[in-house]
N, C-alpha and C positions, 0 to 999 in steps of 0.2 A: 462392602456393597454385596459380596456374595451372600452374607448372612441376611442380608435384609432384602434380597432381590425380589421377594414376593411383595414388599411394601412398594418397590419403585415401579413393579410393573402394574399395580393398582393406580399409582399416581401418574403414570405416564399419559393417558389420555388427556388429563387436565393441563399437565405441563406442556404437552405438545400445543393443544389449544391456546394456552397463555402465551407462549412463546410466539406463535404463529400470528396471533390477533393482537397482541399488546406489545411484547419486547420488540418484535422486528419492526412494527409501524413506528414506535418511538424513535428508534435507532435511524429509520429511513427519514423521519422527519428533521432529526439533528443534522443528518448529512444534507437533505434538500435545504436546510435553512442558509446554506452557504453557496447556493446556487440560484440562478435565475431560470425558472421553470414555469411554463404556462400550459401544460398538458399536451401542447400541440408540437413542439419542439424538445428535442433532448436537453436535460438539464446542462447549462452552461455554469462552470465553477466561476464565482465572484467573490469569494472570500469573505469578508466582514462587511461588505457593503450593505447588506439587509439590515444588520444591526446598527450600522452608522447612520441608515436612513430612519430607523426606527426612533433614536434618540435625539437625532439631531435636526432632521428634516420633517418628520411627520408630527406635526402639531396635534393632530386628532388623537395619535396614540397617546400622547402625553397626558391629553384630557382624559382619555379611557384608563390610563393608569392610575390617575389620581382618583377617579371616580370609584374604580375597583378596590383601591387600598382603603378609602374612606368607608365604603359600603361593606368591606371584609372586616375592618376594625371596629364598626359598630354592631355589625348583625352577627359576626362569629362568636365573640366572647358572649353577648348577651343570649342569644340562641342556645349555647353549649350550658351556660350556667342555669338556663330556664328549664332546658331539658332534664338536668340533674335534679332540680329543686322540685319540680313537678313529680318526677318519679320516686323522689325520696318521700314526699309527703302522701302520694298515693299508696306507696309500698306498705304504709301503716293501717291502712283501711281494711275492712272485711273483705273476703274475696270477690263476692258478687257486685259490691260497690266500687271495688277497684277496677273490675273488668269493665264496668259501664264507663267510669271515668277515663280510663284508657282509651277507650273507643272515642269518646266525645273529644278528648283532647288530640288523638292522632288523626281524627276525621278530616282536618282541614288540609292536611298534607297530601291526601289522597282525593280531595273533593273535585267533582267536575265543575265546570262553569265558573271556577274561581275568578277569572279575569272579567266576566261578565257582573259578576257581585261587585267588585271594586270599581268597575266602570259605572255603575249605576250609583255607586256611593259618592264618587268623586266627578260624576258628569258636571260639564262646564256650564249647563243653563240652570235655571232656578228651579228645576225639577229634580235635580241631583240632592240626594239626601244631605250631603254637607252643606251645599249652597242654601238649600231650603231651611235647615236648621240656624244657620247663621243669619240669613236674612229675617226669619221669623223672630228671632231674639235680638235683632237690632245691632248685630256685630259688624255686618256689612251691609252696604245699599244695593250693590250690584253682583252678580254672580262672578266667581273667581275661575279663572280658566285654569284648573288644576293641572291637567294632562298637558298644557301648552305652555306654562309659565315655568322656565327654569328654575324658580326659586323654589317650586314645591315637587318637582318631579322625582328627584333623588329621596327626598323625604318620604314620598309615597312609597317608591320601590322598597325601602328600608321598612317601612310598616309592614307592607304586604309580606316581604321575606321573613320578618319576625312571627307573623300570623301563621305561616306554612312550615315554620321551623322545627314543629314538635312532631318530627318523623322517625327515621330509623334510629337515631342516636337514642331518643325518648325510649324506644322499645329495648334498646340494648341496655339502656341503664336500668329498666324495670328488671329485666331478666338477671342482670347482675345483681341487684339488691335481692332478688328472690334466692340466690345461689349463695349468699353470704353464710358460712357456718355460724349458727347461733351460738354454739359453745365458746365462741371467740369472744363474745360479749360478756359472758359469764367470767371467763379468765380475766378480761380487762378489768372488769369491776373488782376483782381480787388484787390485780395489779396496781389500782389506785385512780382508774377513771371515774370522774365523779359526775360527769354531766352530758348530755347528748351530743355537744359540739366537740368535746375530746373523743367521744365514742366514733363520731364520723371522721374526724381527722386520722385517727391512730387505729382504727379498725376497719371501718366500712370503705373508705377510699383505697387504702393500700390492698384490700382484698378485691377490688373492682378495677385494678390498673388495665387488664386487658380490655375491658369494657370501655374505659375512660378514654384508651387511645383509639379504639375503633370509633367512639363518638367523635373524638376529636378530628380524625382523618375526614370523616363523613361531613362535618360542619365546615372544616377547612375547604373541602371540595365543593360544597354547595356555596359558600361565601364567596368564593374566588371565580366560579365558574358561572355566575349569574349572567343570564342572556334572555331566556325564554320570558321571564316577567317583563324585563324592559322591551322586547319586540311586540308581545302581544298586548301590552298595557298601554305603553308609550307611544308605540310607533318605532319604525326603523327607516332613516336614521331618526333620532329624537331632536326636539328643538335644541338648537345650539350645542348639540351633542350633550346634553345635560344629563342624559341617562346612558351614555355610551361607555361601555365596558370593554375590558380585553377580548373577552369572547365575542362580543357582536363586532369588534373590530375584525377579528379573525374570521367570522362569518362573511363579513363584507369581502375581504380579500380572498378568502378560500373558495366561497360558492357563488359570488357574483362576478368579482373580477378574474377570478382564476389566476391569480398570481401565486402560484403554490409555493414558491422559495419563499417570498416575504410572508406569507401565511405561517409557514413552517417556522420562520424566525419568532414571530409572534407567539406561537405555541410553546416554543421553546423557553422565551421569557417567562411566561405564564407557568410553565412546568417547573423551572427554576424557582419561582418565588413560592409556589406551593410546596415544593420539596423543602425549602429552607424554613418555611412556616411549620411545616411538620416536625423538623429536626428540632427547633426550638420548642415546640411543644411537648415533645418526647422528653427532653431534658428537663422541663418544668413538671411533667408529671411524675418524673423518677424521683423528685423531692417530696412528693406527697407522703404524709407520716412521718417525715423526718423532724 
């Protein structure tokens, strides 16, 4: 530590902020999850009652858990693979064309009025683009209530999330592909690599492990923490809780009912799921190139 004291001094401001605003709140949330706390009275220790209530008495949470896992299981892998495939394809293009296509594909993730666009597309009257198309072509006779029918709500959320998915992970993959040492491909050709797929598996992906892990963390976080899309597009609460997720359940108890102990238990469960998924993903990525 004495030898590297200058490095510790330079890192100290970041670590102080990180511990103060990330580590300490997470630990406090874990402790509060075992209490009954409403912001008005001191926390009262109740042990595992919040967790028992979550999984035994709270039917809405079980719906939110099912929706979140289904949503993450579909959007997470598809978004991750799509980010890499688009980055891989674009990386082979000339610099100017690559920059233009990168902007075009990245734009939806930072576009304003996103929810206005999808509300117009899936409007419940005959003037909505989807209903107008289906009526004009004779597929339906009357408008479909897209945002009010539980059969379609989750499907629309998944579709919107996939459209927004080419974000930070996409840029990280492009950066990683740009930094792969080209001499490794020449060495691979000498060692017996004969096609692009072998080149991808044995050279490109192992060289991009840091970017692959970073992209996986980002995609897992975005897939499990979906809430904004549901609230602004479908409404809160959604019809029959068809678009209810763990985070919207957390918003309900944390910012509306102010049951902070119970909300902390919800947050702890979500954190555990995301942490477990990250660990599984890390093990899978460790096998890349083997």
